[in-house]
SETORTI-191872 format. One line per field, with one value per atom (N, C-alpha, C): x, y, z. Coordinates in steps of 0.05 Angstrom, whole numbers, always signed. Layout:
N
c1	(X; ...)
c2	(Y; ...)
c3	(Z; ...)
***
This chain:
323
c1	(+1886; +1900; +1916; +1928; +1943; +1924; +1900; +1881; +1873; +1868; +1860; +1883; +1907; +1931; +1933; +1928; +1930; +1908; +1884; +1862; +1867; +1879; +1886; +1906; +1925; +1945; +1933; +1915; +1901; +1885; +1870; +1854; +1871; +1894; +1912; +1923; +1930; +1940; +1919; +1894; +1872; +1868; +1870; +1867; +1889; +1913; +1936; +1931; +1922; +1917; +1894; +1874; +1851; +1861; +1878; +1889; +1906; +1921; +1937; +1919; +1897; +1878; +1866; +1858; +1847; +1867; +1893; +1914; +1918; +1917; +1920; +1897; +1873; +1850; +1852; +1863; +1866; +1887; +1909; +1929; +1918; +1902; +1890; +1872; +1856; +1839; +1855; +1877; +1894; +1907; +1916; +1928; +1907; +1883; +1862; +1857; +1857; +1853; +1876; +1900; +1923; +1921; +1913; +1910; +1888; +1866; +1845; +1854; +1870; +1881; +1900; +1917; +1935; +1920; +1899; +1883; +1870; +1860; +1848; +1869; +1893; +1914; +1922; +1923; +1929; +1909; +1883; +1862; +1865; +1872; +1875; +1899; +1921; +1945; +1938; +1924; +1917; +1899; +1880; +1863; +1878; +1898; +1914; +1931; +1942; +1958; +1941; +1917; +1900; +1891; +1886; +1878; +1901; +1926; +1949; +1954; +1950; +1954; +1933; +1908; +1887; +1892; +1902; +1908; +1931; +1951; +1974; +1966; +1949; +1939; +1923; +1907; +1891; +1910; +1931; +1950; +1965; +1972; +1987; +1969; +1944; +1925; +1921; +1918; +1915; +1940; +1964; +1989; +1990; +1983; +1983; +1964; +1940; +1920; +1929; +1942; +1952; +1974; +1992; +2014; +2003; +1983; +1971; +1957; +1944; +1931; +1952; +1974; +1995; +2008; +2011; +2022; +2003; +1977; +1957; +1957; +1959; +1959; +1983; +2006; +2031; +2029; +2017; +2013; +1995; +1973; +1955; +1969; +1985; +1999; +2019; +2033; +2052; +2037; +2014; +1999; +1989; +1980; +1971; +1994; +2017; +2041; +2049; +2048; +2054; +2034; +2008; +1988; +1991; +1999; +2003; +2027; +2049; +2072; +2064; +2048; +2040; +2023; +2004; +1987; +2004; +2024; +2042; +2057; +2068; +2082; +2064; +2039; +2021; +2013; +2011; +2005; +2028; +2053; +2076; +2077; +2072; +2072; +2050; +2027; +2005; +2012; +2025; +2033; +2054; +2073; +2092; +2079; +2060; +2046; +2030; +2017; +2003; +2021; +2044; +2064; +2074; +2078; +2088; +2067; +2041; +2020; +2019; +2021; +2021; +2044; +2068; +2091; +2087; +2075; +2070; +2050; +2029; +2010; +2024; +2042; +2057; +2075; +2088; +2105; +2088; +2066; +2049; +2038; +2030; +2018; +2039; +2064; +2084; +2104; +2119; +2141; +2132; +2109; +2099; +2083; +2066; +2048; +2064; +2083; +2098; +2113; +2129; +2143; +2123; +2101; +2082; +2069; +2061; +2050; +2071; +2096; +2117; +2121; +2120; +2123; +2100; +2076; +2053; +2055; +2063; +2066; +2087; +2110; +2131; +2123; +2109; +2100; +2080; +2062; +2043; +2057; +2077; +2091; +2107; +2119; +2134; +2115; +2091; +2071; +2063; +2062; +2054; +2077; +2101; +2124; +2137; +2137; +2150; +2180; +2191; +2219; +2235; +2259; +2278; +2290; +2302; +2314; +2335; +2350; +2370; +2356; +2336; +2322; +2307; +2297; +2282; +2300; +2325; +2344; +2350; +2353; +2358; +2334; +2310; +2285; +2282; +2290; +2288; +2306; +2331; +2349; +2337; +2326; +2314; +2290; +2274; +2251; +2260; +2281; +2292; +2299; +2313; +2321; +2296; +2276; +2252; +2237; +2235; +2220; +2235; +2261; +2276; +2273; +2274; +2270; +2242; +2222; +2194; +2189; +2201; +2198; +2210; +2235; +2247; +2231; +2220; +2204; +2179; +2166; +2141; +2147; +2169; +2176; +2180; +2194; +2199; +2172; +2155; +2129; +2112; +2111; +2095; +2107; +2134; +2147; +2142; +2145; +2141; +2112; +2093; +2064; +2059; +2071; +2068; +2078; +2101; +2112; +2094; +2081; +2064; +2038; +2030; +2006; +2013; +2038; +2047; +2044; +2048; +2045; +2072; +2094; +2120; +2129; +2136; +2147; +2175; +2192; +2220; +2221; +2234; +2238; +2268; +2282; +2311; +2320; +2342; +2353; +2383; +2398; +2426; +2429; +2444; +2449; +2477; +2488; +2514; +2511; +2522; +2520; +2534; +2555; +2570; +2552; +2537; +2520; +2497; +2486; +2464; +2474; +2498; +2509; +2515; +2525; +2531; +2506; +2484; +2459; +2448; +2451; +2442; +2459; +2485; +2503; +2496; +2489; +2482; +2457; +2438; +2414; +2420; +2439; +2445; +2469; +2481; +2506; +2500; +2477; +2471; +2468; +2455; +2452; +2480; +2498; +2525; +2540; +2538; +2553; +2544; +2518; +2508; +2520; +2529; +2542; +2572; +2582; +2611; +2622; +2608; +2615; +2622; +2643; +2651; +2640; +2627; +2617; +2635; +2642; +2660; +2649; +2647; +2640; +2665; +2672; +2695; +2688; +2663; +2655; +2666; +2680; +2691; +2669; +2675; +2656; +2653; +2628; +2622; +2618; +2611; +2604; +2575; +2569; +2541; +2530; +2505; +2492; +2465; +2453; +2427; +2407; +2393; +2374; +2354; +2335; +2315; +2327; +2326; +2339; +2327; +2300; +2287; +2293; +2292; +2298; +2327; +2345; +2374; +2378; +2364; +2366; +2356; +2334; +2324; +2344; +2356; +2376; +2400; +2411; +2434; +2426; +2402; +2394; +2392; +2380; +2377; +2404; +2422; +2448; +2465; +2465; +2480; +2467; +2441; +2427; +2433; +2434; +2441; +2469; +2487; +2515; +2518; +2503; +2504; +2492; +2471; +2458; +2476; +2494; +2511; +2540; +2545; +2572; +2573; +2597; +2602; +2617; +2620; +2635; +2663; +2672; +2699; +2700; +2678; +2678; +2675; +2681; +2680; +2661; +2648; +2631; +2640; +2648; +2658; +2641; +2633; +2618; +2637; +2643; +2661; +2649; +2661; +2650; +2673; +2667; +2684; +2667; +2680; +2666; +2678; +2661; +2671; +2657; +2656; +2646; +2618; +2599; +2571; +2559; +2575; +2564; +2580; +2566; +2579; +2573; +2593; +2589; +2594; +2574; +2575; +2578; +2594; +2599; +2595; +2579; +2577; +2592; +2616; +2634; +2635; +2633; +2635; +2655; +2664; +2682; +2667; +2641; +2624; +2628; +2607; +2609; +2607; +2599; +2598; +2576; +2576; +2555; +2567; +2553; +2560; +2551; +2562; +2554; +2524; +2512; +2483; +2466; +2473; +2459; +2462; +2487; +2493; +2477; +2473; +2459; +2429; +2418; +2389; +2383; +2403; +2399; +2377; +2380; +2363; +2340; +2332; +2310; +2283; +2262; +2235; +2224; +2238; +2229; +2239; +2221; +2227; +2241; +2265; +2280; +2293; +2294; +2306; +2323; +2347; +2366; +2371; +2370; +2375; +2403; +2407; +2433; +2450; +2473; +2493; +2482; +2463; +2450; +2420; +2416; +2389; +2369; +2379; +2361; +2344; +2319; +2300; +2298; +2288; +2283; +2260; +2252; +2229; +2238; +2262; +2271; +2263; +2249; +2240; +2261; +2281; +2301; +2315; +2326; +2342; +2324; +2298; +2280; +2274; +2270; +2267; +2291; +2315; +2340; +2342; +2336; +2338; +2318; +2293; +2273; +2280; +2289; +2295; +2319; +2340; +2364; +2358; +2342; +2335; +2317; +2299; +2281; +2297; +2321; +2338; +2359; +2356; +2375; +2401; +2402; +2427; +2426; +2447; +2449; +2458; +2452; +2460; +2470; +2491; +2502; +2518; +2527; +2541; +2564; +2584; +2607; +2611; +2616; +2619; +2632; +2646; +2657; +2652; +2647; +2643; +2667; +2660; +2680; +2699; +2693; +2711; +2695; +2671; +2656; +2641; +2628; +2611; +2615; +2610; +2610; +2585; +2569; +2545; +2549; +2547; +2552; +2525; +2523; +2501; +2511; +2499; +2507; +2484; +2491; +2472; +2484; +2466; +2477; +2492; +2514; +2529; +2515; +2516; +2503; +2517; +2501; +2513; +2522; +2544; +2554; +2536)
c2	(+3271; +3245; +3242; +3265; +3264; +3257; +3268; +3262; +3233; +3223; +3195; +3177; +3185; +3170; +3170; +3193; +3195; +3179; +3180; +3165; +3135; +3126; +3097; +3089; +3107; +3101; +3099; +3119; +3119; +3093; +3086; +3061; +3037; +3036; +3014; +3013; +3036; +3037; +3029; +3037; +3030; +3000; +2987; +2958; +2944; +2954; +2942; +2944; +2968; +2972; +2953; +2951; +2933; +2904; +2896; +2869; +2866; +2886; +2884; +2882; +2898; +2896; +2869; +2858; +2831; +2810; +2814; +2796; +2797; +2822; +2826; +2813; +2817; +2804; +2773; +2763; +2734; +2725; +2740; +2733; +2734; +2755; +2757; +2733; +2725; +2702; +2677; +2674; +2651; +2651; +2676; +2678; +2671; +2681; +2674; +2644; +2631; +2602; +2588; +2598; +2585; +2589; +2613; +2618; +2600; +2597; +2580; +2551; +2543; +2515; +2511; +2532; +2530; +2529; +2545; +2545; +2517; +2506; +2479; +2459; +2460; +2441; +2445; +2471; +2477; +2465; +2467; +2455; +2425; +2413; +2384; +2376; +2391; +2384; +2387; +2409; +2413; +2390; +2382; +2359; +2334; +2329; +2305; +2305; +2329; +2332; +2327; +2339; +2336; +2306; +2294; +2266; +2248; +2255; +2240; +2243; +2268; +2273; +2258; +2259; +2244; +2214; +2204; +2175; +2168; +2185; +2180; +2181; +2201; +2203; +2178; +2168; +2144; +2120; +2118; +2096; +2098; +2122; +2126; +2119; +2127; +2121; +2090; +2078; +2049; +2035; +2046; +2035; +2038; +2062; +2067; +2048; +2045; +2028; +1999; +1991; +1963; +1959; +1979; +1977; +1976; +1992; +1992; +1965; +1955; +1929; +1907; +1908; +1889; +1890; +1916; +1919; +1908; +1914; +1903; +1872; +1862; +1833; +1821; +1834; +1824; +1825; +1847; +1849; +1827; +1822; +1801; +1774; +1769; +1744; +1741; +1763; +1762; +1756; +1770; +1765; +1736; +1726; +1698; +1679; +1686; +1669; +1670; +1694; +1696; +1681; +1683; +1669; +1638; +1630; +1602; +1592; +1608; +1600; +1599; +1620; +1620; +1596; +1589; +1566; +1540; +1539; +1516; +1513; +1537; +1536; +1528; +1539; +1532; +1502; +1492; +1463; +1446; +1455; +1440; +1442; +1466; +1469; +1452; +1451; +1435; +1405; +1396; +1368; +1362; +1381; +1378; +1377; +1396; +1396; +1371; +1360; +1335; +1312; +1312; +1291; +1294; +1320; +1325; +1317; +1323; +1316; +1285; +1271; +1241; +1231; +1244; +1236; +1242; +1265; +1272; +1253; +1246; +1226; +1200; +1192; +1167; +1169; +1193; +1196; +1195; +1209; +1209; +1181; +1167; +1140; +1120; +1123; +1102; +1112; +1134; +1142; +1153; +1164; +1174; +1153; +1139; +1119; +1095; +1086; +1062; +1066; +1088; +1091; +1095; +1108; +1112; +1086; +1069; +1043; +1026; +1027; +1012; +1021; +1047; +1058; +1048; +1050; +1041; +1011; +995; +966; +960; +973; +968; +978; +1000; +1010; +991; +980; +961; +935; +926; +902; +907; +931; +938; +941; +952; +955; +928; +908; +882; +867; +878; +866; +844; +844; +823; +828; +851; +858; +856; +845; +846; +874; +882; +909; +914; +892; +896; +901; +884; +887; +914; +922; +947; +971; +970; +992; +992; +969; +968; +979; +970; +979; +1009; +1019; +1048; +1064; +1054; +1068; +1069; +1046; +1045; +1064; +1064; +1082; +1111; +1118; +1145; +1153; +1135; +1141; +1145; +1128; +1130; +1155; +1162; +1187; +1211; +1212; +1234; +1237; +1214; +1215; +1224; +1214; +1221; +1251; +1261; +1289; +1307; +1300; +1316; +1315; +1291; +1288; +1305; +1305; +1320; +1350; +1359; +1387; +1397; +1380; +1387; +1388; +1369; +1369; +1393; +1400; +1423; +1449; +1451; +1475; +1478; +1456; +1458; +1465; +1452; +1458; +1488; +1499; +1527; +1545; +1538; +1554; +1552; +1529; +1526; +1542; +1547; +1563; +1593; +1600; +1628; +1640; +1623; +1632; +1639; +1636; +1642; +1669; +1686; +1712; +1715; +1727; +1730; +1753; +1746; +1766; +1768; +1783; +1784; +1801; +1792; +1807; +1799; +1815; +1809; +1787; +1766; +1746; +1733; +1722; +1709; +1681; +1675; +1649; +1628; +1635; +1616; +1605; +1622; +1613; +1596; +1602; +1586; +1558; +1556; +1530; +1514; +1527; +1514; +1502; +1517; +1507; +1484; +1485; +1463; +1438; +1441; +1418; +1404; +1420; +1408; +1389; +1397; +1381; +1356; +1358; +1336; +1319; +1327; +1314; +1285; +1279; +1252; +1234; +1244; +1227; +1222; +1242; +1238; +1219; +1221; +1202; +1173; +1170; +1143; +1130; +1146; +1135; +1139; +1148; +1153; +1173; +1195; +1216; +1241; +1255; +1280; +1304; +1322; +1347; +1370; +1388; +1410; +1436; +1457; +1483; +1500; +1507; +1523; +1551; +1559; +1587; +1606; +1627; +1645; +1658; +1662; +1676; +1705; +1714; +1742; +1744; +1721; +1722; +1728; +1754; +1763; +1764; +1754; +1755; +1769; +1778; +1791; +1773; +1756; +1737; +1729; +1712; +1701; +1679; +1682; +1663; +1635; +1633; +1607; +1593; +1608; +1595; +1586; +1602; +1595; +1570; +1568; +1545; +1520; +1522; +1499; +1490; +1509; +1503; +1488; +1499; +1486; +1459; +1457; +1431; +1410; +1416; +1397; +1389; +1409; +1402; +1385; +1391; +1374; +1347; +1345; +1319; +1302; +1315; +1300; +1289; +1306; +1298; +1274; +1275; +1252; +1227; +1231; +1209; +1194; +1208; +1195; +1192; +1193; +1188; +1161; +1150; +1125; +1131; +1110; +1113; +1123; +1143; +1154; +1178; +1184; +1207; +1233; +1256; +1282; +1300; +1318; +1338; +1365; +1383; +1409; +1431; +1450; +1473; +1497; +1510; +1533; +1554; +1577; +1600; +1618; +1633; +1654; +1679; +1702; +1728; +1745; +1757; +1776; +1803; +1820; +1847; +1848; +1834; +1835; +1808; +1787; +1760; +1743; +1724; +1704; +1677; +1662; +1636; +1615; +1598; +1577; +1550; +1533; +1506; +1485; +1464; +1440; +1418; +1412; +1393; +1367; +1345; +1318; +1301; +1280; +1260; +1234; +1236; +1213; +1200; +1186; +1170; +1186; +1211; +1228; +1221; +1234; +1230; +1229; +1215; +1214; +1239; +1247; +1271; +1273; +1250; +1250; +1256; +1244; +1250; +1279; +1289; +1317; +1336; +1330; +1348; +1350; +1330; +1329; +1339; +1348; +1354; +1375; +1397; +1420; +1424; +1402; +1404; +1404; +1404; +1404; +1376; +1356; +1329; +1320; +1307; +1296; +1269; +1267; +1242; +1238; +1214; +1208; +1183; +1184; +1162; +1152; +1126; +1116; +1123; +1127; +1133; +1109; +1114; +1092; +1070; +1076; +1056; +1054; +1057; +1054; +1074; +1098; +1119; +1129; +1134; +1143; +1173; +1185; +1213; +1219; +1245; +1253; +1265; +1275; +1290; +1319; +1327; +1355; +1373; +1362; +1378; +1398; +1388; +1405; +1425; +1417; +1435; +1459; +1453; +1474; +1492; +1479; +1494; +1514; +1505; +1522; +1545; +1539; +1560; +1581; +1572; +1590; +1607; +1595; +1610; +1632; +1624; +1644; +1665; +1658; +1679; +1699; +1691; +1709; +1722; +1720; +1733; +1719; +1693; +1678; +1657; +1641; +1619; +1594; +1571; +1546; +1527; +1512; +1493; +1472; +1452; +1430; +1420; +1409; +1396; +1369; +1349; +1322; +1303; +1283; +1261; +1235; +1214; +1188; +1181; +1172; +1163; +1185; +1211; +1233; +1254; +1248; +1268; +1288; +1306; +1326; +1353; +1375; +1402; +1416; +1425; +1440; +1469; +1487; +1515; +1530; +1551; +1571; +1598; +1618; +1646; +1660; +1679; +1697; +1725; +1745; +1773; +1778; +1792; +1800; +1822; +1820; +1840; +1867; +1888; +1915; +1923; +1937; +1945; +1966)
c3	(-172; -171; -145; -137; -112; -89; -89; -68; -69; -93; -96; -87; -94; -86; -56; -44; -15; -2; -14; -3; -4; -26; -28; -6; -2; +18; +46; +50; +76; +80; +58; +60; +64; +50; +53; +81; +91; +119; +138; +132; +150; +151; +126; +125; +141; +138; +152; +182; +191; +220; +229; +210; +217; +220; +202; +203; +228; +235; +260; +284; +283; +306; +308; +285; +285; +294; +285; +294; +324; +334; +363; +378; +367; +380; +380; +358; +356; +377; +379; +398; +427; +432; +459; +465; +445; +449; +454; +438; +442; +470; +478; +505; +526; +522; +542; +543; +519; +518; +533; +528; +542; +572; +580; +609; +621; +607; +617; +619; +598; +599; +622; +627; +650; +676; +679; +703; +707; +685; +687; +696; +683; +691; +721; +729; +757; +776; +769; +785; +786; +762; +761; +779; +777; +793; +823; +830; +858; +868; +851; +858; +862; +843; +846; +871; +877; +901; +926; +927; +950; +953; +930; +930; +940; +931; +939; +969; +979; +1007; +1024; +1014; +1028; +1028; +1006; +1003; +1022; +1022; +1040; +1069; +1076; +1103; +1111; +1091; +1097; +1101; +1084; +1087; +1114; +1121; +1147; +1170; +1169; +1190; +1192; +1168; +1168; +1180; +1173; +1183; +1214; +1223; +1252; +1267; +1255; +1267; +1267; +1245; +1243; +1263; +1266; +1285; +1314; +1319; +1345; +1351; +1330; +1334; +1338; +1323; +1327; +1355; +1365; +1391; +1412; +1409; +1428; +1427; +1402; +1399; +1412; +1409; +1421; +1452; +1462; +1491; +1501; +1486; +1493; +1493; +1471; +1469; +1492; +1499; +1521; +1547; +1551; +1575; +1577; +1554; +1553; +1559; +1547; +1552; +1582; +1594; +1623; +1639; +1632; +1647; +1643; +1619; +1614; +1631; +1631; +1648; +1678; +1686; +1714; +1721; +1702; +1707; +1707; +1689; +1689; +1715; +1725; +1750; +1773; +1773; +1794; +1792; +1768; +1765; +1776; +1769; +1780; +1810; +1821; +1850; +1862; +1849; +1860; +1859; +1838; +1837; +1858; +1862; +1884; +1911; +1915; +1941; +1946; +1924; +1927; +1934; +1920; +1926; +1955; +1963; +1990; +2010; +2004; +2022; +2025; +2003; +2005; +2021; +2018; +2033; +2063; +2069; +2097; +2110; +2095; +2106; +2111; +2093; +2097; +2121; +2125; +2148; +2174; +2174; +2198; +2204; +2182; +2186; +2195; +2187; +2193; +2213; +2206; +2223; +2250; +2252; +2277; +2292; +2278; +2292; +2302; +2286; +2295; +2321; +2324; +2350; +2373; +2368; +2390; +2398; +2378; +2385; +2399; +2389; +2402; +2431; +2436; +2463; +2481; +2470; +2486; +2492; +2473; +2477; +2499; +2497; +2516; +2544; +2546; +2572; +2584; +2568; +2578; +2588; +2573; +2581; +2607; +2609; +2633; +2656; +2651; +2673; +2684; +2667; +2676; +2689; +2689; +2704; +2689; +2662; +2647; +2642; +2650; +2645; +2670; +2667; +2690; +2691; +2713; +2714; +2692; +2685; +2663; +2637; +2631; +2606; +2605; +2629; +2630; +2623; +2632; +2625; +2595; +2583; +2554; +2539; +2548; +2535; +2539; +2563; +2568; +2550; +2546; +2527; +2499; +2491; +2464; +2462; +2483; +2483; +2482; +2497; +2496; +2468; +2454; +2426; +2409; +2412; +2396; +2402; +2427; +2435; +2424; +2427; +2416; +2386; +2372; +2343; +2336; +2350; +2345; +2351; +2373; +2380; +2358; +2349; +2328; +2302; +2296; +2273; +2275; +2298; +2302; +2300; +2312; +2311; +2282; +2266; +2238; +2223; +2228; +2214; +2221; +2247; +2255; +2245; +2245; +2235; +2205; +2191; +2162; +2156; +2170; +2165; +2171; +2191; +2197; +2175; +2163; +2141; +2117; +2112; +2089; +2092; +2117; +2122; +2124; +2117; +2118; +2146; +2166; +2193; +2206; +2191; +2203; +2194; +2212; +2206; +2217; +2202; +2210; +2230; +2253; +2274; +2280; +2263; +2266; +2290; +2302; +2324; +2327; +2341; +2345; +2367; +2361; +2382; +2377; +2398; +2397; +2386; +2363; +2350; +2367; +2381; +2397; +2419; +2432; +2454; +2444; +2421; +2409; +2403; +2391; +2384; +2409; +2430; +2455; +2467; +2467; +2479; +2462; +2436; +2419; +2423; +2426; +2430; +2457; +2477; +2503; +2500; +2483; +2479; +2462; +2443; +2425; +2434; +2456; +2464; +2472; +2484; +2492; +2468; +2447; +2423; +2410; +2411; +2401; +2417; +2444; +2461; +2458; +2453; +2449; +2424; +2405; +2381; +2382; +2406; +2410; +2390; +2387; +2368; +2384; +2377; +2392; +2378; +2394; +2384; +2394; +2376; +2384; +2371; +2388; +2379; +2376; +2351; +2346; +2337; +2341; +2334; +2355; +2348; +2368; +2384; +2410; +2427; +2418; +2418; +2409; +2379; +2366; +2337; +2335; +2332; +2331; +2303; +2300; +2274; +2278; +2256; +2257; +2242; +2256; +2244; +2265; +2255; +2273; +2290; +2316; +2334; +2331; +2332; +2330; +2304; +2282; +2256; +2255; +2265; +2265; +2282; +2305; +2322; +2308; +2293; +2278; +2256; +2243; +2222; +2235; +2257; +2270; +2281; +2293; +2304; +2282; +2259; +2238; +2226; +2222; +2210; +2229; +2255; +2274; +2276; +2277; +2279; +2255; +2231; +2207; +2208; +2218; +2220; +2239; +2262; +2281; +2267; +2252; +2239; +2220; +2206; +2186; +2195; +2221; +2231; +2245; +2247; +2261; +2287; +2303; +2328; +2322; +2337; +2333; +2315; +2301; +2283; +2300; +2286; +2299; +2284; +2298; +2286; +2297; +2280; +2288; +2275; +2291; +2281; +2283; +2260; +2259; +2241; +2241; +2226; +2216; +2195; +2185; +2182; +2185; +2183; +2162; +2144; +2125; +2130; +2110; +2114; +2126; +2113; +2122; +2126; +2125; +2127; +2146; +2159; +2176; +2163; +2156; +2144; +2166; +2170; +2190; +2176; +2187; +2175; +2196; +2190; +2206; +2191; +2201; +2188; +2203; +2189; +2202; +2186; +2200; +2188; +2182; +2176; +2172; +2145; +2136; +2112; +2086; +2087; +2063; +2044; +2021; +2001; +1973; +1956; +1927; +1914; +1890; +1877; +1870; +1862; +1855; +1879; +1903; +1927; +1935; +1933; +1940; +1923; +1898; +1880; +1887; +1899; +1905; +1934; +1949; +1977; +1982; +1968; +1974; +1954; +1941; +1921; +1935; +1919; +1930; +1937; +1926; +1931; +1959; +1973; +2000; +1997; +2006; +2005; +2032; +2041; +2067; +2065; +2076; +2075; +2103; +2108; +2135; +2144; +2171; +2182; +2185; +2198; +2202; +2220; +2237; +2254; +2247; +2221; +2209; +2221; +2229; +2238; +2215; +2221; +2201; +2202; +2180; +2179; +2161; +2161; +2144; +2118; +2116; +2093; +2093; +2115; +2117; +2128; +2142; +2156; +2138; +2116; +2098; +2083; +2078; +2065; +2084; +2110; +2129; +2132; +2131; +2133; +2110; +2086; +2062; +2064; +2072; +2073; +2094; +2118; +2139; +2134; +2122; +2115; +2095; +2074; +2053; +2064; +2083; +2094; +2111; +2120; +2135; +2118; +2092; +2073; +2069; +2075; +2072; +2050; +2048; +2028; +2043; +2031; +2043; +2021; +2026; +2007; +2022; +2007; +2020; +2002; +2015; +2002; +2015; +1998; +2010; +1990; +2001; +1985; +2000; +1986; +2000; +2017; +2042; +2062; +2071; +2064; +2072; +2087; +2095; +2110; +2094; +2108; +2094; +2108; +2093; +2104; +2094; +2113; +2107; +2115; +2095; +2100; +2098; +2114; +2110; +2120; +2109; +2116; +2129; +2146; +2160; +2160; +2160; +2161; +2187; +2184; +2207; +2223; +2249; +2266; +2263; +2262; +2261; +2289; +2291; +2317; +2330)
***
């Protein structure tokens, strides 16, 4: 009985151990299933992450390409806008040049041809002996005025044409402004005396500037000629200057009839305008345009101040000569 009892206990213990083994096997299978599930989820997550990264990379690439395309498009638009502005400016310049060309042809056809025909006619009449000595002197004075006017007109036309053909080069050098003004006054003094106008050079001796002598001479000649043109008998024209650190400011001041603000505003524009003088002297309107171009080509500025019946002041600056 004891053996049977012991055998039963052993069998029961064996069954319990067998059950424990089966339970352990079941747990191991469950653990393996859980591990497989976790591995599957891990692969799914990795796949999702890789897909997300690839999608983000694709979006970023598309964004970069779009940004690059927008930048190129903006550059093209800016270039088109610049070209359109340049074409517009060129069209405006072309219209101005055409208007200027028409004006020049009108000047050549009328202002140059008329004095020359008048000169030829008077010379032919004088040659035939139809003038008395007194009349001949009056005619000679009138011819002198016409010839001087025509010569100045022709010089301005030729000088302006040369600048438009880009044939003028600045040749700066040191020179005494006082001496240049003196030489120019000597040439214009007869025209001033004929209108009973006094010319005075108040520029100090030894006022040296660094600029193109010929261009400066043309500027001074035109400004003094304009002052004579718009002065009456008894008026005065004074040329004076001031010197600062690196600039010399020259002023041609007159006591003539002056200008209204609207005329003053249009002086240095691109449009050619000409106003008759106090004795109905004619002009081309090119003088001040040449003055502005030449002063700017020499690194200076030009401007004017004026009031009706109180005279005018024309200023321009030139670089001071280095010691």
